[in-house]
N, C-alpha and C positions, 0 to 999 in steps of 0.2 A: 483456619485462613479459609475463605471463601475462592471461588474458582478463578476469579478475575486476579486475585493476589497471587494465585500460584502461577499463572501465566505471567504476570509482571515479574515476579521474582525469577522465573526461568530466564527472562530477557535481561536481568540485572547485569549478569558477566558480560554478555555480547555487547551490551552498551558501553562498555568501559575499556574495549580493546579494539585493536584494528581487524582482527579476524572477521567479524562479521561484514565490514566495509569490503574486505578483499573477497569475501565469498559473494556479496550482492553484485560486485562489479566485476567478478571474474577477472581480478588483475593482479592477484598473487598466485603462487604455486599451490599453496594449501586451497585458496579459494577456487582455482580451476579444477584442482582434484575433487572438491565437494561438489562443485556444479556438474562435473561428469559422473560421478558415482551416484548422487541423489537424483539429478534431474535429468541425467544423459543430455546435457547441453554443453557446448563449446563456447568459446568466447563470442562467436558470430551469432549463436543461438540466444545468448544473454543479451546482446546488443538489441537483436531483432524484437524480443517481447518487451524490452524497455522502450524500445522507439514507437512501437505500437501503443503501448499504455500511456505514453506522454503526448502522442499526436493529438490528443484532444485540446491541447493547450495551444492556442494560435499565436504565431511569431507577433512580437510587440504587445502580448496581452496588457491590458490596463485596467482591468476590472478587479473584483474581488474573489479570491480563491482561499479555498479551506482544504488542507492536506491532511488526511487523518487514516493512517497513523503516519507521523513524520519520520518514526524511527530514528536513525543517526543522521538523516538527511544527505547521505551520500550521494544519491541520485538527483534529488532536486533542490538543494541549496545552491549548487553552482548553476543550475538553471535559472533560479531566481536572480542571479545576478544581472542577468540579461532582460530583466522585467522591472526596472527602476520604478515605473509609474504604476505598477499593481499594488494591490493590498492583500498581502499574503499572510493567512492565519495557519499555524501549524499546531496540532494537537496529538498528544500521545498519552496512553494509560501509563506508560513506563518514564518516571522521571530520569531514569538513568540513560535510557536510549535517547530521550529529548535532549538531554543537557549535551550529549555529543553533536547534535544538530545545532543546537545553540552557539556551541563555540565555533564551529564551521562558518555560521553566520557573522559572529563577531569578528573571525579572522579576515572575512572578505568585507567587512564594515558595511554590511548590509542594515539598512534602517526601515526597511518596509515590511518586516517580518515580525509577528506577535507569535510568542510560544504560550500554550496553555496545557496544562497537565489536566486530563479529563476523560470522560467515558464516552465512546462513540455511541453506546446505547442511550446516553442522555446528553445531547449535545446542549452546552449552554449558550445557544445562539437563537435568534428569532427566526420564524419561518420565512423562507425565502430570501435568506441574507446574502447567498453567494452566487457568482455568475458560473463558477466552477467547482465542483468538488472533486478531489483527487485521492485514490486510494490505491497505493502501491503494496502489494504483498502483505495486506492486513486482514482481510475477511477469513481467511482460513485460520486465524489466530483468536479471531473475536469469539468470545463465549457465547454471546447471545446474537446471532446473526440476524435474526427477524427483526430486533430492535435496531440494528446497524443500518439494514437496508431502509427501515422506515425514518429513521433520523437523518440519514444522508439525503433522502428524497425531500424530506420536510425543509430543511435549510437551503435547499437548492431553487434558486429563481425558476419560474416559468420561462421555457426556452434556454435555460442553462444546460451545462454539459456535465454529466457524470462519467468520469473516466479512471481506467486504471487496470489492475491485474491482480490475480490472484491464484492459488492452486486449485484445480479441480481434479477430481477422483476418475479413474477409467481411461484416462488417455496415455498413461505411461506405467505400465506394470511393476516395474521397478521402482519408481518413484512412490507409487502407491503402498507398497511393501515398507519403504523405509519410512514414510510417514506413519504409517500405523503401527510398526515396532519400534521405531527410535524416537522420531519427532514427538509424536502424540504422548508417549509416556514420559518423555522430558518437558511436556508442557508447553513445547513450542507451537503447537497447533492443537486445535480443538473441534472435534466434530460437532455436527455433521457437516460434510462436504458437498459442494456442489458439483454436478457432471457437467459437460458441456450443453447437454440436452435440457437438463433442469435450469441451468443458468439461463439459457436462450428463452426458455418458457417464462422464467421469472421477470426478467428485464423487459421482454416485450409486453408484459402484462403491466408493467410500471411505466415505461417510457414512451414517447411518440416514435422515436426513431433509434434503432439499436445497430451498432456494428459490433460483431462479436467474431474472435479468431482465437486460435491457441498456437503456442510454440510448446510441444511436448505437453508437459502436465500444467502449464501456466495458460489461463484464459486471459485475454486481453480484451477490452471493452471500451466503446465510446457510445454515450447514452445521450439523446436529448429529451429534456423534459417537455 
């Protein structure tokens, strides 16, 4: 079993129950406990980093958007309900996680979303295919981060937006310890990890304009190609 499959298997259980959604949204008792313990965040902190990460998508967006990874879609499928004229493509390496997102879209009767199982390191799309590439809480789990950066850049149109969020090391010592000794051995996260400084240098080298901030150990970014 290679590294990618170990990571996919680690997410198999979380994709099949409500614990993951509650943790991501900080909307359940256990979810709030995990957010506080692991990320040193409360409900307001979680809402803040998510709002920053999603602020790269303009209101009434009607273009073509790629979300990778889509996960269970808990943060984005409801958002897509307000974008009926957009063309949405959702990709994830874990079919179990993606199945949860697809069920959410079906319940909301959304017809403008296409789902693909695939690898962010080898995206099955043409160059400059998307107006927006969105990546929420994904890069810290990608085993080949260099390929992920190259591919998300490749499929983004000139003048397009790359936005999202992910874990960065060095901003919250508590989070760093739990990632290293718990999440990483469980294959939820995969090193190496960016720091705020290394991420700033990387994104500024790749993109024309970069807005970068963080809430505790989560970096939020909006980049224009």
